[in-house]
N, C-alpha and C positions, 0 to 999 in steps of 0.2 A: 360723319362719313370719313373725314380726314383721320379721326382717331382710329377707326377700324382699319384703314389702309396702313397706318403706321404700325399697328399691332401685328398685322400680317408680315410686314417687312422685318420687324424685330424677331418674330418666330423663325423666319427663314434664315436669319443670321446666327441663331443659336445652334450649337452642336446638337445633332440628332441624338436622342436618347438621354441627354442630360436634363432637359426640361420638357415636359409635355405641354403643348399648347392647346388651348381650347378647353380641356377638362380640369386642369390643375392637378391631375394624378401623375404617378411615376410610370415610365415606359418599362415593360417586361424585359429582362435580360435575354439576349439572343440565345438559341439552343446551341449546344456544343456540337462541333463537327469533327472532333479529334478521333482518330482510330489507333489501334494498338496491334501488337503481334504476339504470337506464341511460337517458340522454336525449341528445338532439342535435337537429339541424335538417337540412333539405334545401333547398339554394339553387339557383336557376336564374337566370342573368344578373344576379346580385347581389341577387335578391329571394327571400324565402321562398316555396317552392312548396307549395300546399295539396293535400290529397287524395292524397298519396303513401302507399301501403301499405308499412309496414316490418314484416317478418316476423322473429320471434325463434325460431330453431331449428325452424322449420316447425311450431311448436305454438301460438304466440301472435302476434297482429298488433296494430299501432297505426297510426292514420292521422294524418298531419300536419294541423295546424290552419291557419287562414288566414295565419299567419305562417311556416308551414313547420316548426313545432316538433313533436316527438313525445317520448314517454317510456314506459318500462316500469317498473312498480313491483312490490314484493312478491317480489323475486328473492333466492334463496338464493346463498350462495357457490358459484362454479363457473364453467365456461367457456360462452360463448354466441356465436352467430353471428347478425348482423343483416343483412338483405337488403332493399333498397328496390325498389319496382316501381310503375310507372304507365304506362299505354298511351301510346305516342308519345314516350317518354323513355328515354335511357340514363343510367347513373349511374357516377360515379367516387368511391370504388372501387365495384365491383359488390357487394361485401359487406364486412363488418368483423367480425373475431374479437375478443371482449372477455372478460376474466377478472375476475369479481367476487371480491374478497378483503377483506371487512370494511369497504368504503367504497363510496359511490355513485360512479358513473362518469358524467361529463358530457362534452359536446363531441364526441359521436360523429356527425360531420357527413358529408353526401354532397353532391356537386355533380351537378346534373341538366342534361342537354342535350336540347333538344327535337329530335326526329327526324321530319321531314315525309316522307310517302309518299303514294301514291295513295289509301290509306285515309283520309288526313287531309282530303280534299276530298269531302264528302258533304252531301246536303241540297239545298234549293232556294234559288237566289240571284236577286236582282233586279239586272239588268245594264243599265247606262246607258252609251251611247256618244255622244260629241259630236265633230264634226270640222269643219275649215275648210280651204279650199284654193283652187286655181284650175286652169283647164284652157285648152288651145289648140284652136282650130278647132271649137268646140262651140256657137257662137252661132247664133241663129235667122236672122241676116242675113249669114251667110258667115263668113269667117275673122276672128276676133277673140279676144281674151283675155277670160275671164270669171272672176269670183270665185264661190265657192260655200260654203255652210255646210250641214251636215246633222247629224241626230241621230236616234237611235232607241233604244227600250228592248226588252228581251227577258227571258225567264225561263229560267234554266238549272238543270237538276236533275242532280245527280251521285250515283251509287249507291255510291261508295266502293270500287268494284272495277274502275274503268276505263271505265264506260259512262255516257253522258250524253244528255240530251234538251234540245233548244233550242226554245222557243216564241217566235218573233219577234212582238213586238207592233206592229211597223211603225214608221215615222217619216216625216220629210219632208226633202227636199233643196230648197234654194232656190239659184237661179243668177241672178247679176246680170251684165248685159251693158252695159259702159260705152258702147259706140258708139250703142246705141239707147236707153240709159237705162231699161232694163226689167228686171223680175224675173220669172222663171218658177219654177214649183213642180212637184216630182216626188214623188209618194208612194212610200214604201218599205214594202211589206207582204210579209214573207218567209215567213210560215207556220211550220210545225213540222217538225223533223227530228231525226235521231239522230246521235250522234258518239261517239268514244272519246277517252280522255285518259290521261295519266300525270303523276305529280308526282315531281320529283326531291327529293333530300334537302334542298336549299337552298330549296325551295318553288316552283321553276320548273314551271309547268304547260305541257304540250305537248298541243295538240289537232290531230291530223293533218287537213289539208285535201286537196282534190283536186289532182292534178298533182304530188304529191311535196312540196308546201309544207306549212307548219304554222302554227298560231296559237300564239304564246308569251305567257303571262301569268304573274303572280307572286302566290303565295298567302301571306297573313299567317300568322305562326306559330301563331295560335289557330284557324286554319281558317275564320274568319268573314268575311274580305274578300279579294278579289283584284283586281288592276289590270293594265292593259296600256296601251301607247302605240303609236299607229300601227296599221296592219293589214297583215300579221299580226304585226309585231314591236313594237319600241319606238321607232320613228322614222317620220317622214313617208314616204309611199310614192309613188313615181313610177310611173304606169301609163298608158302610151299617151298621153303628153302631159298627163296630169292629175296633180296633186299634192294629197295630203290629209294633214294632221296630225290624228290622232285620239286622243282620251283616253277610256279605258275604266275604269270602276269598278263593282264588283259587291259587294253585301253579302248575307249569308245571311238568309233569311227566318226569322221566328219563327212560332210557331203559337198561343201563348197569351199574346201581348204585350198591353199596355194602356198608357194614358196614364202610369201609374206607372213604366213601363219606361224612360221618357225623363226623366232627372233629372240635374242637375249643369250644369257650364259647359263649353261646346264652342267650339273655335276653328273659324271658318267661313271658307273660302276660295272665291272665285268668280273664274273666268277665262273670258273669252269673246272671240270674234272675229265680225265681221259686216260689213255694208255698209248704205248708205242711199242714197236717191234725193233729188235736189233739196235737198241740204243744204250745198252748197259755198259758199265765201266769194265766188265770182265768178259766182253765178247757178246755173242748172240744170246739174247734173252728178251723176255717181255717185261715192261715196267709200267707202273701206274703213276699218274701225276695229277696234281691239283695246282691251279694257279689263279691269281686274281690281281687286278690292277684298277687304278682309278685315273680319271683324266677330266679335264675341263674343256668343254666345247662352247664356242661362241659363234652365234649365227647372226648375220646382219639383216635378214629379211629380204635380201636381194639375190641370194644364191651363193654367197661366199661365207666360208667358215674358217675358224682357227682352232686347232687342237693342241692343248698342252697336256702331254702325258706325264702323270705324276709318278709313274713307275709302279712296280709290283714285284711279287716273288713267285717263282715256280718251284714246287717241291716234287722230286722224283724218287720213287721207291723201287728198288730192284730186288725181286724175290730171291734170285739165286744167291746173291751175296748178303741179303738181308740188310741193305744199307739205304740211306736216304741222302740225296744230294740237293743242294739249293742253287737256284740261278736267279739273279736279280734282273729285273726288266726296267730299264730307264730309257724312255724313248724320246724325250725332248719335246720340241714344239714344231708344228707344221701347219700348212694351210690346206684347204680343201674347197670343193664346190658341192652344191646340193640342190635338189629340187623336191617339191612336195606336191603329190597328186591330190585330187579333190577328196579322196577318202582318207588322207593323212599318211599315205605311204611315202616315206623319205628315201631318196636314192642318193648315195654318195659315191661317185665314180672312184674306182681304185685303179692301180696300175694293171696293165695287161688286158684291158677290156672288161675286167670284172667290176662289180660294184657292191657296196654295202647297202642292204635293205633294212630299214627300220620303220617303226610305226608310231605316228604322233597322235596323241589324244586330241579330241575335238576342241579342248580349251587351250591347246598349245603349250601345256605345262609339263607334260611327261612324254617320253618316247622309250620304246623298248625294242629289243631284237633278241633272237635266239641263234646260237651258232655264229660262225663268222665265215663268210659275209652274210649269211641268210637267216633262216629260221629253223635250221636243223643241225645236228652234229656234222662235223667236217672230217672227212677222211683225206689225209694229206701225207703221202709218202710213207704209209704204214703207221701213222699216228692219228688218233681219233680224240677229239675234244668236244664235249657238249658244253656250250657257253651260254650263259644267261646275261643279258645286258639290260640295265635299267638306268634311265637318266631323268633327273627332275630339274626344273627351272629354278634358279637361284633368285632371291630378291635383289 
């Protein structure tokens, strides 16, 4: 009896697992509880792509962060398949097979390519068009050549399935006749209509028009901006003796935007063409002019802004003397205030109770305007200019 008690005490004092008491055999090794991870990134055009869903064996998912990184943790040894997905993108490779065997796995990366389609163009856009040109045989006093500028704005709504609605807000065309030294005005009010559209993989938008022709525009990869040049294509148009070069820019409307939506530094480009009366170096005559300038605008998100004008050049051509003059525009730096409405309309108060109206894209990265200060050509003391303004946010 005493021998049995002593044997039990000895067993209790021996480290567990080193010696097996009672049977004389070895104790099995405990099962491993170690876990491991798989991580990587998703890259698009050299930049990490956020909000990509990476699926692990159809049972677990991870979402890439702002830098395009993802990870799965707590994985046991074994084989796994990872598959990325995001609407509007294809991935290379389409999936990746990985085997965990006692170590973490890193660098399981995917390359993403944005694929544009008709579904990429949806929502409501503010559309600004500015044009300048000339025509033959259209003067009020018989055969003569005239110069013209025009511009208008409209609202386009796309349903993502190939159907669109256009609400033309109207605009103004100004015609200048050198022989009589006069300017005439024609209002353009075009109403509302419907259309169809398609978007190719490279972002080319096609809107069929009557008579077998079509309007061609170009959609940005994020689906928030589209552009066109000329009508209906990308070059000036000759139509019955009249020529017009037209610039079209549209940005997607927001619905819950505010002054805080506009922040950061933007590069601002303005180009315009027009004409004036009684401004020639040799007395009363009509002249044509083009000018452009750039500036940098910084917005603080709280309603305050700073403008640094980089200057530009205006060129004036005088038909009577067949001469061209140059005027440099260097405007310096100033401050301003601004507000942003829910739909993205930017208002910048100017002197004398007027204001500059511009339109901010829903992502806050682009704004546009036509004319100055609004969205149509401006008639000011006998001079007319159709101005197109585009600004993009700098990194």
